[in-house]
GUDOGU-471156 format. One record per atom (N, C-alpha, C): x, y, z; residue in three letters; atom name. Coordinates in nm, 4 decimals. Layout:
<nodes>
{node {X,Y,Z},"ALA","CA"}
...
</nodes>
This chain:
<nodes>
{node {3.6272,1.3903,4.9357},"MET","N"}
{node {3.6291,1.2919,4.8296},"MET","CA"}
{node {3.5019,1.3082,4.7462},"MET","C"}
{node {3.5198,1.3111,4.6152},"SER","N"}
{node {3.4059,1.3164,4.5238},"SER","CA"}
{node {3.3428,1.1783,4.5127},"SER","C"}
{node {3.2121,1.1757,4.5146},"VAL","N"}
{node {3.1396,1.0494,4.5007},"VAL","CA"}
{node {3.0432,1.0589,4.3838},"VAL","C"}
{node {3.0043,0.9424,4.3334},"LEU","N"}
{node {2.9051,0.9301,4.2280},"LEU","CA"}
{node {2.8152,0.8127,4.2615},"LEU","C"}
{node {2.6985,0.8115,4.1985},"ARG","N"}
{node {2.6139,0.6932,4.2038},"ARG","CA"}
{node {2.6498,0.6084,4.0833},"ARG","C"}
{node {2.6676,0.4785,4.1083},"TYR","N"}
{node {2.6939,0.3809,4.0036},"TYR","CA"}
{node {2.5765,0.2841,4.0018},"TYR","C"}
{node {2.5192,0.2657,3.8847},"THR","N"}
{node {2.4094,0.1718,3.8687},"THR","CA"}
{node {2.4516,0.0718,3.7617},"THR","C"}
{node {2.4428,-0.0558,3.7963},"VAL","N"}
{node {2.4877,-0.1632,3.7075},"VAL","CA"}
{node {2.3677,-0.2494,3.6705},"VAL","C"}
{node {2.3492,-0.2680,3.5406},"VAL","N"}
{node {2.2426,-0.3520,3.4884},"VAL","CA"}
{node {2.3058,-0.4792,3.4339},"VAL","C"}
{node {2.2530,-0.5946,3.4766},"ASP","N"}
{node {2.2928,-0.7218,3.4161},"ASP","CA"}
{node {2.1668,-0.8023,3.3874},"ASP","C"}
{node {2.1819,-0.9234,3.3397},"ASP","N"}
{node {2.0645,-1.0030,3.3035},"ASP","CA"}
{node {1.9760,-1.0378,3.4231},"ASP","C"}
{node {2.0320,-1.0336,3.5432},"ALA","N"}
{node {1.9557,-1.0689,3.6631},"ALA","CA"}
{node {1.8824,-0.9500,3.7242},"ALA","C"}
{node {1.9174,-0.8280,3.6832},"GLY","N"}
{node {1.8527,-0.7114,3.7415},"GLY","CA"}
{node {1.9440,-0.5907,3.7459},"GLY","C"}
{node {1.9145,-0.5016,3.8406},"THR","N"}
{node {1.9880,-0.3760,3.8528},"THR","CA"}
{node {2.0345,-0.3585,3.9967},"THR","C"}
{node {2.1585,-0.3145,4.0109},"ILE","N"}
{node {2.2185,-0.2893,4.1414},"ILE","CA"}
{node {2.2730,-0.1476,4.1404},"ILE","C"}
{node {2.2596,-0.0774,4.2509},"SER","N"}
{node {2.3049,0.0605,4.2582},"SER","CA"}
{node {2.3817,0.0826,4.3879},"SER","C"}
{node {2.4829,0.1681,4.3804},"PHE","N"}
{node {2.5633,0.1999,4.4984},"PHE","CA"}
{node {2.6321,0.3337,4.4771},"PHE","C"}
{node {2.6748,0.3939,4.5856},"VAL","N"}
{node {2.7504,0.5181,4.5827},"VAL","CA"}
{node {2.8960,0.4827,4.6083},"VAL","C"}
{node {2.9844,0.5427,4.5313},"GLY","N"}
{node {3.1260,0.5127,4.5478},"GLY","CA"}
{node {3.2119,0.6313,4.5094},"GLY","C"}
{node {3.3408,0.6186,4.5334},"PRO","N"}
{node {3.4337,0.7273,4.5031},"PRO","CA"}
{node {3.4447,0.7508,4.3527},"PRO","C"}
{node {3.4808,0.8710,4.3154},"GLY","N"}
{node {3.4939,0.9055,4.1750},"GLY","CA"}
{node {3.5903,0.8167,4.0997},"GLY","C"}
{node {3.6994,0.7773,4.1640},"HIS","N"}
{node {3.7992,0.6955,4.0933},"HIS","CA"}
{node {3.7436,0.5588,4.0524},"HIS","C"}
{node {3.6335,0.5165,4.1110},"ALA","N"}
{node {3.5743,0.3873,4.0753},"ALA","CA"}
{node {3.5186,0.3873,3.9329},"ALA","C"}
{node {3.4917,0.5053,3.8785},"MET","N"}
{node {3.4362,0.5145,3.7439},"MET","CA"}
{node {3.5300,0.4475,3.6424},"MET","C"}
{node {3.6592,0.4771,3.6496},"LYS","N"}
{node {3.7555,0.4160,3.5578},"LYS","CA"}
{node {3.7791,0.2691,3.5912},"LYS","C"}
{node {3.7777,0.2356,3.7199},"MET","N"}
{node {3.7963,0.0947,3.7580},"MET","CA"}
{node {3.6849,0.0091,3.7010},"MET","C"}
{node {3.5634,0.0587,3.7066},"LEU","N"}
{node {3.4508,-0.0175,3.6530},"LEU","CA"}
{node {3.4576,-0.0259,3.5006},"LEU","C"}
{node {3.5054,0.0806,3.4355},"ALA","N"}
{node {3.5247,0.0747,3.2901},"ALA","CA"}
{node {3.6330,-0.0276,3.2563},"ALA","C"}
{node {3.7415,-0.0280,3.3332},"ALA","N"}
{node {3.8485,-0.1261,3.3112},"ALA","CA"}
{node {3.7959,-0.2675,3.3339},"ALA","C"}
{node {3.7089,-0.2832,3.4316},"ALA","N"}
{node {3.6484,-0.4141,3.4572},"ALA","CA"}
{node {3.5568,-0.4539,3.3414},"ALA","C"}
{node {3.4879,-0.3568,3.2808},"CYS","N"}
{node {3.4041,-0.3854,3.1641},"CYS","CA"}
{node {3.4884,-0.4356,3.0476},"CYS","C"}
{node {3.6129,-0.3909,3.0391},"ALA","N"}
{node {3.7024,-0.4364,2.9320},"ALA","CA"}
{node {3.7301,-0.5864,2.9419},"ALA","C"}
{node {3.7057,-0.6444,3.0575},"LYS","N"}
{node {3.7231,-0.7892,3.0777},"LYS","CA"}
{node {3.5991,-0.8666,3.0350},"LYS","C"}
{node {3.4981,-0.7962,2.9805},"GLU","N"}
{node {3.3732,-0.8576,2.9336},"GLU","CA"}
{node {3.3018,-0.9370,3.0440},"GLU","C"}
{node {3.2714,-0.8729,3.1576},"PRO","N"}
{node {3.2050,-0.9446,3.2665},"PRO","CA"}
{node {3.0645,-0.9905,3.2273},"PRO","C"}
{node {3.0281,-1.1086,3.2728},"ALA","N"}
{node {2.8963,-1.1649,3.2422},"ALA","CA"}
{node {2.7884,-1.1075,3.3326},"ALA","C"}
{node {2.8280,-1.0628,3.4525},"ASP","N"}
{node {2.7299,-1.0158,3.5497},"ASP","CA"}
{node {2.7953,-0.9211,3.6493},"ASP","C"}
{node {2.7119,-0.8692,3.7400},"PHE","N"}
{node {2.7583,-0.7735,3.8403},"PHE","CA"}
{node {2.8730,-0.8302,3.9226},"PHE","C"}
{node {2.8598,-0.9538,3.9659},"ARG","N"}
{node {2.9629,-1.0134,4.0511},"ARG","CA"}
{node {3.0979,-1.0200,3.9790},"ARG","C"}
{node {3.0977,-1.0615,3.8531},"SER","N"}
{node {3.2248,-1.0688,3.7808},"SER","CA"}
{node {3.2789,-0.9286,3.7514},"SER","C"}
{node {3.1913,-0.8302,3.7367},"LEU","N"}
{node {3.2364,-0.6915,3.7220},"LEU","CA"}
{node {3.3107,-0.6461,3.8474},"LEU","C"}
{node {3.2512,-0.6735,3.9642},"LEU","N"}
{node {3.3155,-0.6323,4.0897},"LEU","CA"}
{node {3.4421,-0.7122,4.1170},"LEU","C"}
{node {3.4421,-0.8398,4.0802},"ASP","N"}
{node {3.5640,-0.9196,4.0958},"ASP","CA"}
{node {3.6770,-0.8597,4.0127},"ASP","C"}
{node {3.6469,-0.8190,3.8894},"ALA","N"}
{node {3.7485,-0.7578,3.8040},"ALA","CA"}
{node {3.7925,-0.6227,3.8601},"ALA","C"}
{node {3.6989,-0.5427,3.9091},"ALA","N"}
{node {3.7336,-0.4125,3.9674},"ALA","CA"}
{node {3.8177,-0.4296,4.0935},"ALA","C"}
{node {3.7976,-0.5402,4.1630},"GLY","N"}
{node {3.8748,-0.5678,4.2843},"GLY","CA"}
{node {4.0234,-0.5825,4.2586},"GLY","C"}
{node {4.0625,-0.6086,4.1357},"ARG","N"}
{node {4.2058,-0.6153,4.1016},"ARG","CA"}
{node {4.2719,-0.4786,4.1155},"ARG","C"}
{node {4.1918,-0.3732,4.1042},"TYR","N"}
{node {4.2440,-0.2373,4.1102},"TYR","CA"}
{node {4.2252,-0.1740,4.2477},"TYR","C"}
{node {4.1206,-0.2159,4.3186},"ASP","N"}
{node {4.0943,-0.1654,4.4541},"ASP","CA"}
{node {4.0082,-0.2682,4.5270},"ASP","C"}
{node {4.0749,-0.3579,4.5962},"ALA","N"}
{node {4.0051,-0.4675,4.6645},"ALA","CA"}
{node {3.9136,-0.4161,4.7747},"ALA","C"}
{node {3.9520,-0.3094,4.8431},"VAL","N"}
{node {3.8706,-0.2554,4.9519},"VAL","CA"}
{node {3.7376,-0.2033,4.8963},"VAL","C"}
{node {3.7430,-0.1312,4.7860},"PHE","N"}
{node {3.6209,-0.0797,4.7234},"PHE","CA"}
{node {3.5268,-0.1944,4.6869},"PHE","C"}
{node {3.5786,-0.2937,4.6154},"ALA","N"}
{node {3.4947,-0.4060,4.5707},"ALA","CA"}
{node {3.4344,-0.4798,4.6900},"ALA","C"}
{node {3.5136,-0.5055,4.7923},"LYS","N"}
{node {3.4643,-0.5767,4.9107},"LYS","CA"}
{node {3.3564,-0.4951,4.9819},"LYS","C"}
{node {3.3754,-0.3651,4.9916},"THR","N"}
{node {3.2774,-0.2786,5.0575},"THR","CA"}
{node {3.1424,-0.2842,4.9855},"THR","C"}
{node {3.1451,-0.2782,4.8528},"VAL","N"}
{node {3.0201,-0.2841,4.7757},"VAL","CA"}
{node {2.9547,-0.4206,4.7918},"VAL","C"}
{node {3.0325,-0.5268,4.7771},"LEU","N"}
{node {2.9757,-0.6622,4.7881},"LEU","CA"}
{node {2.9233,-0.6903,4.9289},"LEU","C"}
{node {2.9946,-0.6446,5.0311},"ASP","N"}
{node {2.9468,-0.6616,5.1692},"ASP","CA"}
{node {2.8157,-0.5865,5.1916},"ASP","C"}
{node {2.8079,-0.4641,5.1400},"GLY","N"}
{node {2.6847,-0.3860,5.1535},"GLY","CA"}
{node {2.5676,-0.4522,5.0834},"GLY","C"}
{node {2.5940,-0.5095,4.9679},"LEU","N"}
{node {2.4873,-0.5790,4.8953},"LEU","CA"}
{node {2.4443,-0.7055,4.9689},"LEU","C"}
{node {2.5374,-0.7732,5.0334},"SER","N"}
{node {2.5028,-0.8917,5.1128},"SER","CA"}
{node {2.4098,-0.8553,5.2277},"SER","C"}
{node {2.4362,-0.7423,5.2907},"ILE","N"}
{node {2.3483,-0.6954,5.3997},"ILE","CA"}
{node {2.2100,-0.6652,5.3443},"ILE","C"}
{node {2.2044,-0.5989,5.2291},"PHE","N"}
{node {2.0758,-0.5714,5.1659},"PHE","CA"}
{node {2.0005,-0.7022,5.1419},"PHE","C"}
{node {2.0690,-0.8010,5.0868},"ASP","N"}
{node {2.0055,-0.9287,5.0540},"ASP","CA"}
{node {1.9564,-1.0029,5.1783},"ASP","C"}
{node {2.0228,-0.9830,5.2917},"GLU","N"}
{node {1.9790,-1.0472,5.4167},"GLU","CA"}
{node {1.8452,-0.9929,5.4640},"GLU","C"}
{node {1.8155,-0.8687,5.4302},"HIS","N"}
{node {1.6970,-0.8023,5.4834},"HIS","CA"}
{node {1.5847,-0.7823,5.3823},"HIS","C"}
{node {1.6089,-0.8172,5.2560},"ASN","N"}
{node {1.5102,-0.7897,5.1518},"ASN","CA"}
{node {1.4988,-0.9067,5.0558},"ASN","C"}
{node {1.3790,-0.9237,5.0023},"THR","N"}
{node {1.3560,-1.0193,4.8943},"THR","CA"}
{node {1.2723,-0.9481,4.7881},"THR","C"}
{node {1.2586,-1.0107,4.6742},"ALA","N"}
{node {1.1772,-0.9504,4.5685},"ALA","CA"}
{node {1.0333,-0.9290,4.6142},"ALA","C"}
{node {0.9849,-1.0150,4.7062},"ASP","N"}
{node {0.8472,-1.0039,4.7554},"ASP","CA"}
{node {0.8344,-0.9168,4.8797},"ASP","C"}
{node {0.9418,-0.9019,4.9549},"ASP","N"}
{node {0.9374,-0.8250,5.0792},"ASP","CA"}
{node {1.0575,-0.7318,5.0845},"ASP","C"}
{node {1.0310,-0.6067,5.0481},"HIS","N"}
{node {1.1380,-0.5073,5.0469},"HIS","CA"}
{node {1.1012,-0.3866,5.1329},"HIS","C"}
{node {1.0236,-0.4107,5.2355},"ALA","N"}
{node {0.9825,-0.3034,5.3265},"ALA","CA"}
{node {1.1030,-0.2398,5.3947},"ALA","C"}
{node {1.2042,-0.3206,5.4273},"ALA","N"}
{node {1.3232,-0.2668,5.4940},"ALA","CA"}
{node {1.3940,-0.1654,5.4048},"ALA","C"}
{node {1.4084,-0.1971,5.2771},"SER","N"}
{node {1.4771,-0.1040,5.1868},"SER","CA"}
{node {1.3923,0.0191,5.1605},"SER","C"}
{node {1.2618,0.0039,5.1483},"ASP","N"}
{node {1.1746,0.1191,5.1276},"ASP","CA"}
{node {1.1841,0.2161,5.2449},"ASP","C"}
{node {1.1864,0.1635,5.3656},"ALA","N"}
{node {1.1987,0.2477,5.4845},"ALA","CA"}
{node {1.3345,0.3160,5.4880},"ALA","C"}
{node {1.4354,0.2429,5.4477},"GLN","N"}
{node {1.5704,0.2996,5.4489},"GLN","CA"}
{node {1.5814,0.4140,5.3477},"GLN","C"}
{node {1.5276,0.3957,5.2290},"VAL","N"}
{node {1.5334,0.4995,5.1263},"VAL","CA"}
{node {1.4645,0.6260,5.1748},"VAL","C"}
{node {1.3524,0.6096,5.2415},"ALA","N"}
{node {1.2777,0.7255,5.2899},"ALA","CA"}
{node {1.3535,0.8033,5.3965},"ALA","C"}
{node {1.4389,0.7350,5.4715},"GLY","N"}
{node {1.5028,0.8003,5.5853},"GLY","CA"}
{node {1.6496,0.8326,5.5687},"GLY","C"}
{node {1.7043,0.8244,5.4487},"ILE","N"}
{node {1.8480,0.8460,5.4336},"ILE","CA"}
{node {1.8752,0.9345,5.3122},"ILE","C"}
{node {1.9756,1.0194,5.3222},"GLU","N"}
{node {2.0155,1.1031,5.2091},"GLU","CA"}
{node {2.0726,1.0145,5.0987},"GLU","C"}
{node {2.0456,1.0477,4.9738},"PRO","N"}
{node {2.0943,0.9646,4.8632},"PRO","CA"}
{node {2.2445,0.9367,4.8689},"PRO","C"}
{node {2.3247,1.0353,4.9078},"LYS","N"}
{node {2.4703,1.0146,4.9099},"LYS","CA"}
{node {2.5138,0.9130,5.0161},"LYS","C"}
{node {2.4266,0.8848,5.1121},"ASN","N"}
{node {2.4597,0.7900,5.2184},"ASN","CA"}
{node {2.3958,0.6534,5.1994},"ASN","C"}
{node {2.3273,0.6342,5.0880},"SER","N"}
{node {2.2561,0.5073,5.0706},"SER","CA"}
{node {2.3544,0.3930,5.0460},"SER","C"}
{node {2.3314,0.2802,5.1122},"PRO","N"}
{node {2.4160,0.1632,5.0914},"PRO","CA"}
{node {2.3813,0.0945,4.9596},"PRO","C"}
{node {2.4624,0.0005,4.9148},"PRO","N"}
{node {2.4303,-0.0735,4.7918},"PRO","CA"}
{node {2.2942,-0.1429,4.8025},"PRO","C"}
{node {2.2225,-0.1466,4.6901},"PHE","N"}
{node {2.0917,-0.2116,4.6899},"PHE","CA"}
{node {2.0596,-0.2673,4.5521},"PHE","C"}
{node {1.9667,-0.3626,4.5531},"ARG","N"}
{node {1.9097,-0.4151,4.4285},"ARG","CA"}
{node {1.7821,-0.3367,4.4004},"ARG","C"}
{node {1.7564,-0.3096,4.2750},"VAL","N"}
{node {1.6345,-0.2403,4.2367},"VAL","CA"}
{node {1.5220,-0.3431,4.2347},"VAL","C"}
{node {1.4279,-0.3278,4.3294},"LEU","N"}
{node {1.3170,-0.4222,4.3431},"LEU","CA"}
{node {1.1813,-0.3595,4.3144},"LEU","C"}
{node {1.1774,-0.2255,4.3075},"ASN","N"}
{node {1.0501,-0.1566,4.2851},"ASN","CA"}
{node {1.0770,-0.0161,4.2310},"ASN","C"}
{node {0.9721,0.0602,4.2114},"ASP","N"}
{node {0.9869,0.1952,4.1556},"ASP","CA"}
{node {1.0604,0.2898,4.2498},"ASP","C"}
{node {1.0411,0.2740,4.3797},"VAL","N"}
{node {1.1120,0.3583,4.4764},"VAL","CA"}
{node {1.2627,0.3397,4.4590},"VAL","C"}
{node {1.3050,0.2149,4.4508},"MET","N"}
{node {1.4479,0.1861,4.4355},"MET","CA"}
{node {1.4971,0.2262,4.2958},"MET","C"}
{node {1.4140,0.2080,4.1939},"ARG","N"}
{node {1.4544,0.2484,4.0579},"ARG","CA"}
{node {1.4797,0.3981,4.0533},"ARG","C"}
{node {1.3891,0.4760,4.1141},"ASN","N"}
{node {1.4083,0.6209,4.1169},"ASN","CA"}
{node {1.5378,0.6575,4.1885},"ASN","C"}
{node {1.5648,0.5921,4.2992},"ARG","N"}
{node {1.6887,0.6212,4.3725},"ARG","CA"}
{node {1.8104,0.5828,4.2886},"ARG","C"}
{node {1.8016,0.4708,4.2160},"SER","N"}
{node {1.9157,0.4242,4.1368},"SER","CA"}
{node {1.9492,0.5183,4.0214},"SER","C"}
{node {1.8559,0.6054,3.9851},"LEU","N"}
{node {1.8768,0.6997,3.8755},"LEU","CA"}
{node {1.8960,0.8425,3.9249},"LEU","C"}
{node {1.9180,0.8568,4.0555},"GLU","N"}
{node {1.9357,0.9875,4.1167},"GLU","CA"}
{node {2.0855,1.0169,4.1307},"GLU","C"}
{node {2.1356,1.1205,4.0600},"PRO","N"}
{node {2.2775,1.1531,4.0728},"PRO","CA"}
{node {2.3148,1.1886,4.2166},"PRO","C"}
{node {2.4379,1.1587,4.2516},"VAL","N"}
{node {2.4914,1.1907,4.3837},"VAL","CA"}
{node {2.6268,1.2583,4.3636},"VAL","C"}
{node {2.6528,1.3630,4.4379},"GLY","N"}
{node {2.7829,1.4287,4.4296},"GLY","CA"}
{node {2.8153,1.4718,4.2877},"GLY","C"}
{node {2.9150,1.4061,4.2280},"ALA","N"}
{node {2.9616,1.4414,4.0934},"ALA","CA"}
{node {2.8792,1.3769,3.9830},"ALA","C"}
{node {2.7788,1.2957,4.0175},"GLY","N"}
{node {2.6935,1.2457,3.9118},"GLY","CA"}
{node {2.6408,1.1049,3.9248},"GLY","C"}
{node {2.6098,1.0488,3.8072},"LEU","N"}
{node {2.5505,0.9158,3.7943},"LEU","CA"}
{node {2.6036,0.8525,3.6672},"LEU","C"}
{node {2.6568,0.7308,3.6800},"VAL","N"}
{node {2.7038,0.6555,3.5644},"VAL","CA"}
{node {2.6361,0.5184,3.5683},"VAL","C"}
{node {2.5786,0.4793,3.4549},"VAL","N"}
{node {2.5101,0.3508,3.4430},"VAL","CA"}
{node {2.5960,0.2585,3.3565},"VAL","C"}
{node {2.6217,0.1388,3.4076},"TYR","N"}
{node {2.6970,0.0364,3.3346},"TYR","CA"}
{node {2.5965,-0.0719,3.2956},"TYR","C"}
{node {2.5613,-0.0770,3.1672},"ASN","N"}
{node {2.4655,-0.1749,3.1182},"ASN","CA"}
{node {2.5452,-0.2888,3.0544},"ASN","C"}
{node {2.5626,-0.3975,3.1288},"LEU","N"}
{node {2.6468,-0.5077,3.0830},"LEU","CA"}
{node {2.5892,-0.5804,2.9609},"LEU","C"}
{node {2.4594,-0.6157,2.9570},"PRO","N"}
{node {2.4079,-0.6856,2.8392},"PRO","CA"}
{node {2.4174,-0.6011,2.7107},"PRO","C"}
{node {2.3937,-0.4704,2.7228},"ALA","N"}
{node {2.3978,-0.3820,2.6066},"ALA","CA"}
{node {2.5402,-0.3345,2.5754},"ALA","C"}
{node {2.6343,-0.3636,2.6658},"ARG","N"}
{node {2.7734,-0.3195,2.6516},"ARG","CA"}
{node {2.7798,-0.1678,2.6292},"ARG","C"}
{node {2.7172,-0.0991,2.7243},"ARG","N"}
{node {2.7040,0.0450,2.7144},"ARG","CA"}
{node {2.7270,0.1079,2.8516},"ARG","C"}
{node {2.8045,0.2156,2.8535},"ILE","N"}
{node {2.8237,0.2955,2.9745},"ILE","CA"}
{node {2.7596,0.4308,2.9473},"ILE","C"}
{node {2.6662,0.4690,3.0335},"ILE","N"}
{node {2.5921,0.5930,3.0136},"ILE","CA"}
{node {2.6282,0.6896,3.1258},"ILE","C"}
{node {2.6905,0.7985,3.0884},"GLN","N"}
{node {2.7234,0.9032,3.1851},"GLN","CA"}
{node {2.6035,0.9971,3.1926},"GLN","C"}
{node {2.5077,0.9629,3.2758},"VAL","N"}
{node {2.3859,1.0432,3.2870},"VAL","CA"}
{node {2.4227,1.1842,3.3316},"VAL","C"}
{node {2.5084,1.1909,3.4300},"GLN","N"}
{node {2.5635,1.3185,3.4775},"GLN","CA"}
{node {2.7024,1.2866,3.5306},"GLN","C"}
{node {2.8018,1.3605,3.4843},"ASN","N"}
{node {2.9387,1.3308,3.5275},"ASN","CA"}
{node {3.0210,1.4588,3.5263},"ASN","C"}
{node {3.0444,1.5142,3.6431},"SER","N"}
{node {3.1321,1.6303,3.6545},"SER","CA"}
{node {3.2645,1.5911,3.7203},"SER","C"}
{node {3.2886,1.4607,3.7346},"TYR","N"}
{node {3.4114,1.4140,3.7991},"TYR","CA"}
{node {3.5298,1.4131,3.7024},"TYR","C"}
{node {3.5192,1.3376,3.5946},"ALA","N"}
{node {3.6278,1.3258,3.4967},"ALA","CA"}
{node {3.5708,1.2670,3.3687},"ALA","C"}
{node {3.6371,1.2936,3.2580},"GLU","N"}
{node {3.5926,1.2389,3.1307},"GLU","CA"}
{node {3.6247,1.0897,3.1255},"GLU","C"}
{node {3.5255,1.0109,3.0953},"LEU","N"}
{node {3.5444,0.8672,3.0815},"LEU","CA"}
{node {3.5574,0.8357,2.9332},"LEU","C"}
{node {3.6639,0.7641,2.8973},"LYS","N"}
{node {3.6918,0.7325,2.7573},"LYS","CA"}
{node {3.6936,0.5817,2.7357},"LYS","C"}
{node {3.6925,0.5421,2.6084},"LEU","N"}
{node {3.6968,0.4003,2.5735},"LEU","CA"}
{node {3.8288,0.3350,2.6124},"LEU","C"}
{node {3.9307,0.4134,2.6283},"GLN","N"}
{node {4.0567,0.3609,2.6812},"GLN","CA"}
{node {4.1150,0.4640,2.7754},"GLN","C"}
{node {4.1876,0.4153,2.8719},"GLY","N"}
{node {4.2432,0.5065,2.9703},"GLY","CA"}
{node {4.3308,0.4334,3.0691},"GLY","C"}
{node {4.3584,0.5022,3.1766},"ARG","N"}
{node {4.4402,0.4435,3.2822},"ARG","CA"}
{node {4.3933,0.4981,3.4157},"ARG","C"}
{node {4.4270,0.4259,3.5170},"GLY","N"}
{node {4.3931,0.4660,3.6526},"GLY","CA"}
{node {4.4996,0.4161,3.7477},"GLY","C"}
{node {4.4850,0.4522,3.8705},"ARG","N"}
{node {4.5834,0.4164,3.9725},"ARG","CA"}
{node {4.5309,0.3020,4.0578},"ARG","C"}
{node {4.6123,0.2001,4.0739},"HIS","N"}
{node {4.5790,0.0918,4.1665},"HIS","CA"}
{node {4.5683,0.1490,4.3071},"HIS","C"}
{node {4.4923,0.0788,4.3899},"ARG","N"}
{node {4.4821,0.1150,4.5309},"ARG","CA"}
{node {4.5078,-0.0088,4.6146},"ARG","C"}
{node {4.5789,0.0117,4.7229},"GLU","N"}
{node {4.6036,-0.0943,4.8202},"GLU","CA"}
{node {4.5566,-0.0441,4.9549},"GLU","C"}
{node {4.4766,-0.1254,5.0217},"ASN","N"}
{node {4.4154,-0.0850,5.1485},"ASN","CA"}
{node {4.3402,0.0470,5.1341},"ASN","C"}
{node {4.2811,0.0663,5.0163},"GLY","N"}
{node {4.2017,0.1855,4.9919},"GLY","CA"}
{node {4.2816,0.3096,4.9563},"GLY","C"}
{node {4.4132,0.3004,4.9505},"ARG","N"}
{node {4.4980,0.4166,4.9224},"ARG","CA"}
{node {4.5653,0.4013,4.7859},"ARG","C"}
{node {4.5775,0.5126,4.7117},"PRO","N"}
{node {4.6440,0.5040,4.5815},"PRO","CA"}
{node {4.7921,0.4706,4.5965},"PRO","C"}
{node {4.8418,0.3918,4.5018},"VAL","N"}
{node {4.9850,0.3578,4.4976},"VAL","CA"}
{node {5.0398,0.4014,4.3610},"VAL","C"}
{node {5.1685,0.3881,4.3416},"LYS","N"}
{node {5.2320,0.4386,4.2187},"LYS","CA"}
{node {5.2019,0.3537,4.0955},"LYS","C"}
{node {5.1532,0.2343,4.1137},"ARG","N"}
{node {5.1283,0.1420,4.0023},"ARG","CA"}
{node {4.9996,0.1815,3.9281},"ARG","C"}
{node {5.0077,0.1851,3.7952},"LEU","N"}
{node {4.8926,0.2199,3.7116},"LEU","CA"}
{node {4.8359,0.0966,3.6433},"LEU","C"}
{node {4.7069,0.1007,3.6134},"TYR","N"}
{node {4.6466,0.0006,3.5262},"TYR","CA"}
{node {4.6008,0.0727,3.4001},"TYR","C"}
{node {4.5961,0.0006,3.2901},"HIS","N"}
{node {4.5517,0.0535,3.1617},"HIS","CA"}
{node {4.4354,-0.0319,3.1135},"HIS","C"}
{node {4.3431,0.0297,3.0430},"TYR","N"}
{node {4.2311,-0.0468,2.9882},"TYR","CA"}
{node {4.1957,0.0045,2.8499},"TYR","C"}
{node {4.1348,-0.0809,2.7732},"LYS","N"}
{node {4.0772,-0.0456,2.6428},"LYS","CA"}
{node {3.9511,-0.1289,2.6286},"LYS","C"}
{node {3.8381,-0.0609,2.6203},"LEU","N"}
{node {3.7115,-0.1320,2.6025},"LEU","CA"}
{node {3.7062,-0.1938,2.4629},"LEU","C"}
{node {3.6520,-0.3138,2.4515},"PRO","N"}
{node {3.6375,-0.3762,2.3197},"PRO","CA"}
{node {3.5504,-0.2902,2.2275},"PRO","C"}
{node {3.5629,-0.3134,2.0975},"ASP","N"}
{node {3.4902,-0.2340,1.9981},"ASP","CA"}
{node {3.3381,-0.2423,2.0129},"ASP","C"}
{node {3.2875,-0.3476,2.0759},"ASN","N"}
{node {3.1418,-0.3616,2.0898},"ASN","CA"}
{node {3.0866,-0.2837,2.2104},"ASN","C"}
{node {3.1694,-0.2073,2.2798},"TRP","N"}
{node {3.1265,-0.1241,2.3917},"TRP","CA"}
{node {3.1145,0.0202,2.3455},"TRP","C"}
{node {3.0176,0.0939,2.4035},"THR","N"}
{node {3.0040,0.2371,2.3768},"THR","CA"}
{node {2.9930,0.3119,2.5085},"THR","C"}
{node {3.0366,0.4355,2.5038},"ILE","N"}
{node {3.0192,0.5270,2.6173},"ILE","CA"}
{node {2.9364,0.6428,2.5669},"ILE","C"}
{node {2.8261,0.6700,2.6334},"LEU","N"}
{node {2.7387,0.7800,2.5947},"LEU","CA"}
{node {2.7625,0.8992,2.6863},"LEU","C"}
{node {2.7296,1.0183,2.6334},"PRO","N"}
{node {2.7852,1.1479,2.6718},"PRO","CA"}
{node {2.9070,1.1426,2.7487},"PRO","C"}
</nodes>
């Protein structure tokens, strides 16, 4: 399975996680719903693959249990001892985490900047991401025959 790093910026901060390549279109489709924040982005993406969304949110909950903005020693130690492709979801709390959040994994790195309404394909060898497209729904993590379609509003841009 091809994986990418996904980094999401909202007004509260930055969150980064590694996920399957097909999540790139799901997150773009979720952006078409004009999410206000990371949580609403993942809630919208969960309509297309509930297992993916739950896995990311659960991983972030574990991160939050062990780290705070003032005490992130647990995440710093984890970053030092784990390959980027195996890193769990995390909040960017310092420069170590920021560097990791901008490090491509597998097929690349895509940044979803919600306040700026911009998707930046820093590196993407998985598939071309367009302002409109379609993807396959997943149930229990497996693709099914049902497709979803999306069209990003005119105020959204996709770079490279």
